[in-house]
N, C-alpha and C positions, 0 to 999 in steps of 0.2 A: 337589727333585722337579721334573722337567721339565714345562713347560706342554704339554699335548697337546689336540688336538681331533680329532673324527672324525664319521662318519655312522653311525647305527644305526637300527633299527626297534624301537619298543617296542609293547607291546600297545595296541590302538586305544582301549581304554577309558581310557588315561592321556592327560594333556595332553602333546602332542608338541612338540619343538623350542622349548623356552622357556629363559630364563635364560642367554642368550648373553653374549658378551664385553662388549657395551655396556649390558647390562641393569641393571648395578649402578651406573652412573655417576650422580652427583648433580648436578642442575642448579645452576649457579653462582648463580642468582637465587632459589633455593628456601630459605625459612626463614632468610634472612640478616639480616633486620631492617634496622638502619641500616648504610649503607655509606659515607655522606658525612660523618660527624661524628667528632671525636676526643673525648677524655675529658671536656673541659669545655664543649664546644659549638663553639669556633672554633679551637682549637689553640694559642692563645697565653696562655691563662689568664684572659683577661678577657672573651672572647666578643664583642668589638666590632670586631675587624679593624683597629684603630688604636691604637697605644700612646700613652699619656699623654693620653687623652681627659679633658677637664676637667668634663664634665657628669655623671660618675659620682656616684651618690647615696650612696656609702659602703659598698656591698656587694661592691666589688672586681670587678664584672663589666663595667663600662664601658657600661651602658645607663642612660638617664635616668630610669628608674623605680625605685621603692623596692620592687621585687618580692622581693628577697631570694633569688632563685634562682641567682644566680651564673653565668648563662649568656650574658649580654651582649646580650639582646634584651628588649623590654618586654612580652613575652606572658605571662610568668609560668609557662611550661611546662618550663623547664630544659633545652631541647634545643639552644639556640644559633641558632635561626632565628625570625623574627617571625611565623610562620604560626599558631602556637598548636596544632599537631597533635602535637607531641612526638616527631617523627621525625628531626630534624636536617637537613632540607632545606626550602627556602622554597616548595615547590610546593603544600603544603596537602593532599597525598594520603595522608600517613601511612605511606609505604613506605620512606623512607630514601634515595631517589634524587631528583634534581631534574627528572626527565622529566615527571612529572605523570600517569603511566599506572598507578601503583599496584602495579607488579609487583616492585619491589626491584632493578631494574637500570636503567642510564642510557640504554638504547638507544631507549626510547620505543615499543617494539613490543608491550608488555604480556605478554610470554611468560616473563619470569623468567630470561632469560639475556642475556649481553652482546653476542651476535651479532645482526646485522640481516639475515643471509642466509637464504634459504629452503633446502629440502632439495634443490633442483634447480639444477645448474650451468647458468647461462644460455648458456654457450658450447657446451654440448652435447657436450663431449669427455670429461669425467670425471665420475664419480658422486661426490656429496658426502654421501650418506647414511651416517650412522654415523661417518664420518671425513672431515673436510674436505680432507685431503691425499691421499685415495685416488685413484689414477689408473686404476681400472677404467673401461672405457667406460660412458658413460651410455646410449648407444644403440648397436645393432649393425647393421652392414651385412648384407644378406640374400643368401644364395647357394643357397636351397632350389630356386629355379626355380618354374615354374608347372605345374599338372597337365598331363600330356602332354609336358612338357619339364623334368621334375625333374632335379636333379643325380644323377649315378650314383656319386658319391663318398660313402662311408659317413661320413667325417669331416665333410665339408661338411653332410651331412644333420643332424648334431647341433650344428652351429654352429662347427665348427673349420676353420681354414685357408680361409676364404672368399677367393677370388682378388681381388687388388687391395686387400685390407684391410691394416691395420697395427694396432699396439697401442692406438691411440686409438679404434678403431671395430670391432675384431674380436679373436678369440683365435687366435693363430698358434702352431702346434705344430711341433716338430722330430721327426724319426724316427717319423712316424705310419705305422703298419703294421697292416693287417688280416691276421691269420694264419688263413686258411681256404683250403684247397685247392679247395673247392667254392664257387664264387661264388653258388650257389643256396641256400646256408645263411644268407644274409643278403639283405635287400632294402630299398631306399629306396622309400617309399610315401607317398602323400598320405592314405591311409586304410587301416585294417585292420579287416576285418569290416564289418558293416552297421548296427551299433547307433547310434542317434541320441544326441547329447550336446551339451555346451557348447563343443566345440572347433571347429577349422577346418571350414568348410562344414556346420556343424550336426551333427557326428559326435562320437562318444565317443573312439574310438581314432584320434586325429588330433592335429595340432599345437595346443598351447595358446598362443594369441597374446596372452594377457592379461599384464599386469605381475604379478610375484610380490611379495607383501607379507610381509616378515619378521616374526618375533615382536616386533620393536622398531618395527614400522610403517614400515620403510624399503621403498621401492618399487624393484624391479629390472625393467628393461625386458626383453621376451622376446628371445631369440636364435634365433627360428624364425619361419616363416610358413606354409609349406605341406607340409613334408616331415618324416617320422619315419623312424627306422631300426628294422628288425625283425631280430633275431638268433634263430637256431634251432639245436637239436641235430639236427634233421632237415632238411627242405627247405622253402623258402618258395615258394608259388605265384607265377607271373608276375603282375605288375600289369596291369590293363587300360589302355586308352588315356588314362584320367584319373588313373592312378596308384593305383587302388584294388586292394588285395589281398583276395580273398575265397577262403576255404578251404572245401572240402566239409564237410558236417555230420559232426562227430565224427571227422574224418579223422586227427587228430594221434596217436591211439593206434595207428595203423599207419604212422606217418611215422618211419621208423627210420634206418638207416645212411645217412650222407651222404658217406662217404669221407674225412672229416676225421680227424686223427690220433687214435689210440686209445692208452691206456696211457701210461707214461712220467712219471706224476706231474703236478704242477703246473708250468706254465711259469715260468721265471725272470722276475722276482725273487720270485714268490709262494712263501710258505713256510707249512706247517701247524704249525710249531713255535711255542711260546709266546714272545712277545717282550716282555711286560711285566716289570717288576721286574728290568730289565737282563738279560733273557733267562731268568730263573728262573721267571717266570710267577707267577700268583696275585694280581696287582694290575692287572687290566685297565685299559688306557689310561694307566697311570702308569709313568714311568721306562722309556720304550720303548728297546729296544736298537738300533732303527733298521735292523734286518735282518729279524727275524721278525715274527710277527703280534702286534701290541700289544693287539689285542682279546682274545687267547687263545681266540677263538671257533672256530677250525678244529681245534684240538688234539683235542677229544673226538670230533668227527665223523671225522677223518682217522686219527689215531693210536690212539685208544682203541677206538672202535667198529670200526675197520678199513674204513670206507666210503671207500676210497681208490683205486677203480678207474675212472678217467675214460675216457669214450669220446666220439667225435665232438666233440673239443675245438675250440672257436673262441675266439680272443681278439684284441682290438685294443688297441694300446699307442700312447702319445704322450708326448713330453717337453714340459712346459708351463713357461713363464717367468711367474712371478707378478708382476703390476704392483706398483709402489711403494704402500706403505700399504694393501695388500689382504690380507686374512687368511682368505678362504674362497672357496668355489665351490658352485654348486648345479647339479643336473641332474634331468630328469624321467625316470621309468621306470615300467614295469608288468611283471608276471611272470605267466605262464600255464604250466600243466603238465597233461599227460594221464596222468602217474603218479598223480595224485590222483583218487579216494580209495583205489584198490585197494592202492597200495604205500606208504601212510602208515606211518611209523615202521619202515621197512625200509631195506636198503642201496640200493634203487632210488630214491635221493633226489637228483634232478637239481639241480645246483648252479649258482648265479650268484654271482660275487665281483666287487666293485670294489676294486682294490688301489692304495694310494697309497704313495709313497716319500718323502713330505714330511718335512722336518726337524721339523715339529711333531707328526707322527704317521706311523708306518709300519705298514701292515698292512691287514687286511680292513676296509672301511668300510661294508659292507652286511651286517648281521646282525640277528637277532631273538632277544631273551631269551638273549643270550650264545651263540647258535648261528648258523652260517652260513645263508644264504638258501636254503632247500629247502622242499619241500612239507610236511615234518613241522614245521619251525620256524614256517612261516607259519600252518599250521593251529592250532598250539598258541597262537599269538599272536592268533588270530581275525582274521588279516589278509587272508584270502581274501574279498573283497567279493562275488564272483559265483561261484556254484556250480551244478552240475547243468544244468538247462535255463533258467537265467537269460537273459532276452532280450539282455543286454549281451554275451553270448558268441556271439551269432548271427554266422555267417560267419567266425569265427576258426578253426574246426576243433576248438576245445576244448569244444564242447557236451558236456555230461555230465561235465565235469571241473571245473576251477576257474581263476580268475584274480583277481589283486588289482585294485584301482582304480589310477589314476594317483597316483604319489607324487612329491614334490619332495624330493630328498636333499641334505643339507648336509655339506660336507667342509671341512677346514681346510688352511691353507697358511701359509708364512712369506713376508712381503713380499720380493720380489727374488730368491727362490730359483728353481732349476730342479728340478722333480720329475717323476717318471714316474707316469702313471695307466694302469691296465690294467682292461679289462672282460673277464671270462672266463665262459664258459658251457660246461657239459658234461653229457652223459648219464652217470649213475653206475651201474656194474655191468652195463649192457646197452646195446644200440644199437637199441632197438625203439620205445620210447615217447618222443614229442617233448616238449620244453619250449621255450618261447619268451620272449623279453624284448624290450620296446619301449624305445628310448632316444631322447632328444631334449633340445634346449634347454639346452646347457651354458653357464653364465654365471659370471662372477666375482661374489663378494659381498664388499663392503668390510669388513663386520664379521665377526670370527671367532666361533666358539662354543667355550667352555671346558667340557669335560665334568666332571661331578661325580656323586655318588651319587644325586642327585635329578634330574639333567638329563643325558640322554645325547645332547644336540644333536639327533639324530634326523631324522625325516622328517615331512612334513606332507601329508595328503591334499590334492589339488588342489581 
């Protein structure tokens, strides 16, 4: 069975994104007891460290006492050191190492492992969390710009291809292409809507500049400062002088045709066919055929239900080279749709797909409860955090409809490989009602996440 990893969304009532690759590692200093002694206390059979000692009292251990313990020291505890604590080292702390810190390793740091390093590389060039050999950047150069002078490049807005950067301080992609004939179908912005929140400039729909902490308590620096990327199946309003995009109240249910490509199925290399079980399907995430969808999540929607008529298609693609000893990546996203609630559980199920061609997993990496990311699957998963007239939707144009909160998605990769990542959004079955996605903050993650029946790697709310 091939090892695979992926990103998914599970119902929010469950614990998300737990049990990843490093979760089951056992600390080398945990429950080891004695590490400094051999079978009889000193390794030579008499416990005194000196052959032929003439002061032995007849018990064969080489100590001057008549203890009868055979360990070579006068304490009578049988461990081969004179401290009397029974652990086999002379420190007197009872842990089996000579450091005196009581943790069972000789480093003297009290943490139960043999390493004396912290989680942060002091050189500031590579992250050491989860894997000391990981060469993912510890910190990222910034290319968002400042409000009023934001970058106008959609890839730079999510932290890709910052000018002047290299593999030690940025993420450089080859063949980065935005496939949208209408440049108003996407927008770089400092803020979307007017809702207050914890992100940049005290707003909700803005860049999250805080470190992300993994389920293993590893901290990853942000790869964003001021800019986010807005994708739409309709048109996105122009930003004001400070980079703020504000849409008219409820306007997205009339924000239709944008002139982007209609019909023609999914863009290559996306495939709605099942890719698990070596292409036979039925075992999602296992034995990927590395061509079709190893999540098997698109098959029912596209091939069985026949919800396969995309309109206003927009997709952005890039080829990414994974740093050495790096097994994953993360990015921030949020989803809004004016199809909700009227067209719940119908063919008018606007679609967002993130697709990976990694050797570790090929297929759709954003799905909920075995279904692709649509208004129906999100509602079934209770993943729409804001509905109707929630104040968090103010100024987005999705008032009266629905939006998720911000999520951090986790994907997997194979160290050193080159894989393609695609973000795809489309109106389904019509070109009338708009759906939008916010993207930002793409980063490498040293540790990968191994899927299982009880852990789908998944997403975490910010």
